[in-house]
C-alpha positions, 0 to 999 in steps of 0.5 A: 256067722252073719247069716245065722245071727240075721236068721235068729233076728228074722225068727224073733221078729216073726214071732213078735209079728204073730204075738202082736196081731190086732185081732188075736184068737180067743180061747173060748172053747174050754182051752187054757189060757196057756197058749196066751201065756206062752205067746206073751213070754216069747214076745217079751224075749224080743220086746223086753231087751228092745224097750231097755236098750231104748230107755238107756239110749233115751237116758244117754241122749237126755243127758246129752241134751241136758248138757248141750241146754246148760243144765235144763231140767226141762229138756232132760225131763222131755227126752227121758220121761218118754223113753223110761216110761211105758211097758217092758214086758208083753202080758196076756192082756196085750196079746187078747188086745184088752191093753195097748202096748205102750212103747213110748211112754206118756205122761200118767194124765195122758193115759187112756187107762187112767180114770179121773174122779170128780168130787160132787158136792 
């Protein structure tokens, strides 16, 4: 029974590794984007629950850190914020390499896709 579970985990890790290659093939020969969609769905089956568990554990540890710090909300925010921010699913844009996967969330002002517009007077 243990061997069967280890085999399933190994298979899921293999699918995730194939889906997250750094230089994925492009569908340039008129082939539909269905393959990219299927790859992102399969990768999300493993990645999504992993990210949810990570965010739940971050919330629990953040609560413990908050209690041990005497109720300091900055400590709570420093632990919980990176855990709950980030991507929860793998999109076709991630598979194609157009977006980076953000497992540990960054503050919005540090995101690479955030554009700051300055007003010119």
